[in-house]
N, C-alpha and C positions, 0 to 999 in steps of 0.2 A: 505493499499498500505505499502511495507517494507521502512523504512527509510535508505538509503543508507549512510547517514553521522552519524549514530547510532554508537557508539563506540564498536567496538567488533574487533574479530580476524579470521582469517583462518585457522583452526586446521592444517590441512596437507599442509599448504602454502610452495611452491616451490618443497617439496619431492614429490608432485604426489597424490592428492585424487584419487587413482586408485586402479584396483584390484591387479597389479603388487606389488606396496608399500606394501597395507594393508595386502596382502596375506605373502609377504616375512616376515614382521614384526609380522605377527602371527604365522608364521612357527617357526621362531627362538623365539619367548616369550613360545610357547608351548613346543617347545624343550628343553628350558631352565625349565620351570616349571616342565616337566616332569623330568628332572635329580633332580632336588630339591627333590621332591616327593620320588625319588627312594632312594636317598642319607639319607633322613630322616627315610625311611622303614628299612634301614640296621641298622640304630642305634635302632629304636625302636625293632628290634629282638633281639639287645643286652640287652635292658633292661629287655626282657622276660626272662632273665637268672636267675633272681631274683625271689624271691618268691611272691605269690598274695598277694595283698592288695587292700581293697575297698577304694578308695578316693575320689567317685563319689556320696556319699548320701548326701541328702539336696544340691542337685545341684544350686538352685535358689541361696541360701546363699554363696555358693561359687563364683558363677558367679558375685555376687554381690561384693565379697570382691575383687576379681581379677581387676574388673573396677575401683573401687574406688581405688586400690594401683596402677594399671596401667596408668590411665589416672591422677590420681593425683600425682603420684611418690614419694607416702607417705614414703615408705620404702628406697627409694634412697636418699631422700633429709635429713635423718637421719644424714649422712656427709654433713655437710652442704655445702663447697665451692665447690667441685667436684660434689656433689649431684645436687646441684642449676644448675651448667653450664649444667650437663647432662640431668636435666629435662626441662631446655628451650630448649637445642637441641632437644629433643625429640617432645616437644609440636610443635616446628616449621616443624619438620618433619611430624608431623600428618596434618598441615596445608598444606605441599606440598605434602602428598598422597591424600589428600580430593581433591586437585585442581587438581591432575592427573586423579582422580577417575570421577571427573565433565567431565573433557575433553573426557575421555573415552566413558561416557554415553550420550554426546553430538554428538561426530563424529560418534560412531558406534552404538548407538540406536536412539535417538531421531531426529537426523536429517537425517540419512540413512533410517530408517523406516518412519518416519512421518514429515520429512522435517521440523524438528522445532529445532531452534536455541534459547538456555536460555542465553549462555554467551554474553550478550549485553547490551548497555547501563548502568544504575547505579549499576545493579548487577556485570557486568562484571570490573567496575571501582572497586567496594569492591576488587571482585575475585583478580584482578590484583594486585592490592597494596598489599593485603594479602600475596600473594605468594612471592613479591620482599621482603618485610620484613621478611617473614621467613626465604627466603633463605639467605638473609644476615645475620640476627640472627644467623643462623646455622653454618655460616661460622665462626663467632665470637668465639661461643662455641666451636666448633670444634678446632679453634685456641688456645683457652684457656684451652681445655683438652689436646690438641698437646704439650704446653708448659709444663704442668705439668707432663704429661708421658715420653718425651723424653729431656727435657731441665731441669726443676727443680723437676726431680722425688724424690717423698718421699722415704726414705731409703729402704723399704720391698717392694714396689712395683713390682709386676713383670712385664716385658715387654717382648714378644714374637713376632715373625714373625706374628701371627695373628694381633696383635696391628697395624702395620706397613701397611699390607694389607687393613684392616678396615678403617685407617685414609686416605689411598691413594684414596681409592675408592670413599669414601663420599666425599673426595675433589673434586675429578675430576666429580662426578654427580652433585654437587653443581655449580662448575664453568662452566662445558659446558653448565648447564642450561642457566646461564646468558649468557654467550656468543652466545648461539643460540638464545635468546632473543634480545640481542642487535645487532647481524647482521640483522636480521629480521627487527628490527625498523630503523636500518640505512637505509635500501633498501625501506622500504615502509613509515611508520608513519613521519619520520624525513623528507620525501619529500612531501607526501600528507596530513597529518594530526599532525602536531607536537605538538598542544594542547594536542593530547591524551597521550602523553609520560610521562606526569608528574605521570601518575598512575603507571607506572613501574620505578620509580626513578634509579634502578640499571640500567636497562636495556637502559634508556636514556642515563647516562654517558659513558655506551661504545658506544651506538650508535653514539653520538657526537666525541667521539675518530676515529669511523670510517667514519667520513663525508665525508672526501677525495677519499675514496676508491671506485673505478667503481662498476658499477652495476654487471657486469658479477662477477667479483671476489667476491662480495659478494653473490651472488646466488652460486656459487660452495662452497664457504667457509660453507655457512648455511647448505648444503645439506650434506657434509662431516662430520660437527660437530653434525647432527641430527643422522646421524645411528652411528658415534662414540659413542655420548650419550645413544642411544639405547643398544649398546652393553656393555657399562661399566654398565648400568642398569643392565641389564641381567647377567653379571660376578658377580654384586653383590648378587644377587639372589641365583646364583650357590654355590659362596662361604659359604653361611649362615649356610648350616649344615656341613662344611667343618672347619671353624672359630667359634671363641667365638661369631660371630655376630647370632649364633644358639640362644643365649640367648633372641632375640626377641620373641621367640616362646616358648622356655623351661621355661624361668622366668614367661612368662604369664600364662602357663600350671601349674607351680609350685604353682601359687597363687590360681588356682582352686583345686589342689591338697594337698593343706594344711590341717595339723592334725587340725581338728574342736573337738577333744577332749579337755578335762582339760590341760591346759598348762602345758609341761613338765612332763606330765604322761608316765609312761613306759608302753610298752605290758606286761599283764600278762601271764605268760608260763604256759601252760598246764604240769606240772610236773608228773602226772600220765597216760599221753599218751603212751602208750608203742609202738605205731608205730613210734616215735619221736627218731631218733638214735642220734642225736645230738644236744645240745642245744648252743646257742649263735651263733656267727658268727667266721669263720676263713678263709672262702674263698667267694667270691663274691655271689655264689650259695646259700650261708645262708643267705644273706641278702635278702631285698624285692626289687621287680623293683622300688619303689621310692628312695631308697638309691642309686642305679644306676643310676636314672635320675638326682638327685640332682647333680652328676658331669657334668653332661650337662649343669646344670642351673647356674654353679659355672663360674663367669666371672674373677676370680682371681683378685679381687679390694683389698685383704690383710685386709679387714675391722675387719674380726673374729679375723685374728693373732694380729692386733694391739691391739684389746680390750682385748684378753684372758690374765687373770691374770698370769696364768702358764709360757706363753711365754714370758710375760713382764718381768718375774724374772728369765728369762733364761734356763725356762725348757725346754727339747727337743719337746714339743706338739706345733703343728700348726694345729687349726681345717681346715684350708684351705687343709693342706697337705694330712690329714685323706680322706677328699673329692675326692681330684686328686688322691690319690695312688687305692681308690676303683674305680674311673672312669677308671684309665689305666690299672688297672687287669682285669675288665669287658671287654674292647675292645681289650685287646692285650694277656691276660695270664689268663683267669677265674680261673685256678686251682692253681695260685699263693698263697701261706700263706700269709695272708695280717697281722698276728700278727708279722710276722719277718719280713715284707716290712715296716710296720708302726713302729715296736718297741715297746718291753713292757714298756720301760722309758716313752715312750710319752703316751702311754695306761693309764698307772697308775698316770699321773701328772693331769689328768682333775679333777676339782671340780665339775662339773656339774652345773655351776653357770648361764649357758645359756646365756652368754653374747654375745657368736658366733652367736648362733642363733637371738638373738631379734636384732642385728645390723645388719644382712646379708640381703642385698638388693635382692637376689634372694629366699628368704625363704626357704633357706636348714636347715636340722634337722642333727646337728652334735652330739648331746649328745647319742641319743640312740645309733646310730652307735658304740661309744665309749663305752658304758654299754654291748652291745651285745658281742663287742670282750671280753669285761672282764667276762662275763657269761662263754664263751667258755673257757677260760684260767683256771677259778675256777672250773666249774663243770666238762669239759672236761679232763683238764690236771693237775689238782690239783695245779696250778700256784697262787700265791697270791702276792699283792703288798709289801710285808716284813713279816719276822718273826713275828712282833707286831701285824699285822692284822691277821695272823693266829690265834695266841693266844686269841686275843679279839674276833673272831669268835667262839673258842673253849669255852672262858668264856660265851658268850650269850648263848649258847647250853646247857651249866651246869647251869648255874645261871641267865639267863635273862637278864644280863649287860655285857658290853664289861669290865669293871672293873675286872669283878671275884668276886665281893662282894655278902654276902648271901642274896637269894632272901628274906628271913624272915625280912631282916630289912629295906626293900625296901621304907616303911612308916613311919621310925624312925623319920625322920625330921620333922613329924606333931606333935611330941608330944608336949602338952601341948595348940595346939591350936583350935578353934573351927571349926573342920573340922569332917566329918563324914567317917568312913571307912564303904565302901559298903556293906562288906559282913555281919556287924553287924546290918544293917538296913534290911535285906532280910525278916525279918518277918512282916516289915510294910506295909500295903497295900497300901496305898497312896505313890507318889514319894516322899522320905524325903528330896530331896535336888533340889536346881534349875540349879546347873551345877554341870557335874562331871570332875575333873580336872585330865587330863591325864598328868602326871607330867615329865615323860620321865626319861632317866639314869642319865642325867648329874645333875638334879635338884633333884634327890632322892638320890644320892650318892656323889656328888663334894660339898666339905664343903661351896666355894665361890655361887655355882648355888644353894645349898639348901636355902640360904638367898632370892633367889627371889622367891622360893616356898612359903616361908613363908610370903614373901612380898606379893604376889597374894592374899592369902588367907587373910590378914588382911584388904588388901583393899576391897575384897568382903563383910568380915565381917562390915566392916564400911559402905559400901552401902547397907546392908540388903540382900545380897545375901547366900543361904545357899549352901556349899561347900561340895561335898564328893569327895573320892579319892579310888582308888581300893587297896591301899596296896600293900601287898606281892603278889595279883592276876595280878598286872600289870607286864609285861616284855617290854623290848625293843621293840618300834613299827618296828624295823628291817631295817629302812630308810638307816642307813650308811652300813649295812650287804649288803643288796640290790643293792647299788650304786658300791658296791666292788665286785659286780658280783655273789653272792651266793643267788642265787633266791630259792633255796630250802628250806635255813634256813630261810630266809625272811617271805615266805609263812607258814611255821611252825608256827613262831612266831604271824603273822598276824593272822592265824585262832584261836589260843587260845587267843588272846587279843579280836578278835571280839566276841566270844562265852561269854566271861566274861563281854564285854560291854553291849550286847543285854540281857544277863542275870537280868540285874538291869532295864531296859526299860529307863534310862534317857532321856530327852528330848533333852539335849545340852552336847556337849563336849567342854571343851576349853583346851587350852594347850599354854604354856609359851615358846614352842620350835616350830620354823617355820618348822623345819624338821617334828616331828611329825605331826604338823599340815597339812602340804603339802601331807603327807602319810595315815592320816586317812582320811583327805579330799577328796583325790583324787583316791590313788592306792588301799585302802581298801575297794573301791565301787566294784571291780571286785571280791571280796571274799566275799562280802554280807553285809558290814556295812551300816546302813543306816542312821542313828542318824546324825544330825547337828553339825557340828565341826566349832570352830573359834579360831582363834589366838586371845591370850590376849589382844594384842592392838587395836582390832577391837571391842571386848567386853567391855572393860574399856572406849574405846571412846563413846560407846552407851552410859554406865552409866553415864559418864561425862556431856553429852548433855541433858540426862535426870534429871541432877541436883541431881543426888543420891550419888556422892562421896563428901563427907565432905574435898575439898582440897583448900588451902590456895594459892594463888598466890604469888610468889617469885621470882624477877627476878633474871636472872643469864644467863652467855652465855654458849654456848654450840656448838659442832658440832654433828650431828647426822649420824650414819652409817644405811644405807638402806641395810637389810640383803637381799640376793640374793634370798631366798628362799620365802621372803616376796615380793618382789618388782617386781622380774623377772617371777617367778612362780606364784605369786598370784594377781599382781598389786596392790597390799597395801604398799602406800605411805602417803597418806593424814591424815589416822587415828593416827599413832603415832605422827605425827608433830603437828596434832590438840591438842593430850594430852599434848605434851609438851608446846604447846601456852598458854593453860589452867593454867599451872603449872609456867609460868611467864619465858618461855626461850625465849631467844634471839638466833635463830639458825643460825652459819654461816657456810652454805653449803660447803662441799668439792668440790674441783675440779671435782670429779666423783660423782654425786649423783643420788638419784631416778634411772631412769630405765638405767642411764649410771655408776652406782656403782660399786665399784671394790670389788673383792671376799675378806674376811678374810683369805681363804685358807684352811679352814676345811670342805666343802661341798666334795660332792661326795665320800663319806667314809674316805676321807684325815682326819679326825679328829681321826680315827685310825693307822695312817701312821706317820712315820718321815720323816720329808723333808729333803733329802738329796742333791738333785737336785739343780741347779740354782746358779747363781751369788748373790742372796739374797732372803730372806723369805718373801711369800706374805703377811703374817702378819704384817712384820715388813714395807713392802713397804705401806699398808694401814694406819698403825699409822703415818708414815711419812706425808703422805695426811692429816691426821688430824692435826699434828702440824704444817702444813703450815698455817692452818686457824687461829691460834694463840689463839685458844678457849682454856680453861684450861680443858674442861670436854668434853669426847668422850662419847656419848649414844648409847646405842646398846638395842636388842631386842631378842635376842638369846644367848642361852648358849653355843654353838659352838664359837661365835663370842666373846663373852664376855672372853671364856678363851684364845683364841686366842690374842686377843687385850692384856690382862694384860700381856701375855709370850712376846707380841711384844714390849710393853711399857719398860719392862724391857731390852731386846735385843737392843732396840734402845737408850737406857740410856737417858731416858725423863721423869723418875717418878717424878722428882721435876716440871715439867712443865706441866705434862698430866694424868688426872686420866681418869678410863673408869668405865662407871655405866651403870647398866641397868635400862630401861626407869622405870620399878617398886619402884626403889630405889628413883627416883626423887619423885613419886606421895607419897610414905609412907614418905620421909622427911617432907613432906607438910602436911600430916595427923597428925604426931606426933606434928609438930609444933602446928596446930590449937587445938588439944587436950590438949596441955599443957596450952594454953592459956584458955582454959575454966576449 
């Protein structure tokens, strides 16, 4: 026998559990949902303006990533305070959604078809209390986000009409939901079962406030509020595809559509395809559908702009604006010239550090879009970032390095060292070396960076590792050239380098340049390189853990700079710190370190270009961060960073208080000390 005193509630109480009420409710609901589908379909047709791209391979892995990031709000929480507020609001809304879904299942399925009610007893107590808490927490988090956006708004945060509409609708949904509950309880539980009310604490407060209102007024008010609440909810759904609310679907989808390839790897163009009329991108139709879709996933949170080193130093680049302008063109003027719209100064300012992509809660991909526009400028228009960049490319084409120095002298730095020139060992049947050291242009020709190359060989010699180099057979890996848009020259260099690397059948390649490492380890794979590639910090850290490096620990204070192409492009941050720890370092971290590191300013081919724009230099800005730690030594692991920081220290006029050293110098100093003692 049914226990009539068991705690529960009638779903359609007062509004009428009849065909008229339910029929009208579903009529308007289906009408609204149909409109939502139609509006999203119109946007889908715009996405199709872009070129095809497969982002549905390995679907289980993609769905797992989506669920982890959506339910865990992992990317959102990277910006802690607003991110946590948004996350808590999201979780509260998930609870409210589940609660609404349970009401639907009971009212329109189990009770209607099987005369079964499950929202009762202890389960109903948990259900009711959970929804009240979730709704109350949702209002608090909404208020916190409202205050941040409309009262104490961060300097660069964009607030639009969309934000006002979203906040108003969400407030109305939550508030009318509580009012409906309070009015119902005032007319029922307050009179018949007041002990039940504790399981709906917010409703209980409202019900007690209405205790003096007569029954007829309560019934009429409840019925009006119920229908008003329904239409507000339906209006909320209808505006989803018309406002930033669409991010609920587009960001979720964007997590599924993420690039599962190696981080930061660029698409290799088929330069020999005669059917391709244009390389790179100048209009929306030159981009992929995913590039257009990113614009619909963008929520204008400004995180990418806030963290962009170019933007922070007054350059005209806004990664968010690039996304917006592609989207605006796609939906309003597909034939618009995006190069003119975005501006060449903005396009050339990017250092490809990937800070924007790493911080983006939407999973948008900014760097590839910028490089695609650069490709069009260079390959189709003959435009370059500056005369010095064009000269560097000419030098690379003629001499295999941007400095324009003689190719035959590329291995001269190794004179007197125990290092094999691979062309001299070609007659040896067995592999004559343990690793092939891909030196790179700066370590080959720049006097300061030649010291780093010599250090690496010295450390390997002390560790019993036989090292070989290509010498004059090595050419620039092409990374700066490629990031500056010259895909054709990059591929010519890459193919020649790969041919020489394969010729000697070495088992491992090690490089002291993160840019060479990233290019050989990822981009060269498309052109046929199969050999294992490591950055020297990872390679030496393994040797140190194997106790093969005869290094003496000696305490010193320093701050360590995470190279963008190590930490963001390749997730390498622990190995360099482990090496420094073994050397006796007390690392005083900068305000921006590890994944939040700031750029030295040389990435994206900017090492080849003069920095004319902005209110300060990117390298000086980073040097100032190092100064703030109070550490006397700034440690780097990249020839570009080393060069930029030495210049930055001079420009910042802090040569007396700060010195920059490569990590290899720290190790060699301790090798020399130990050998001297022996």
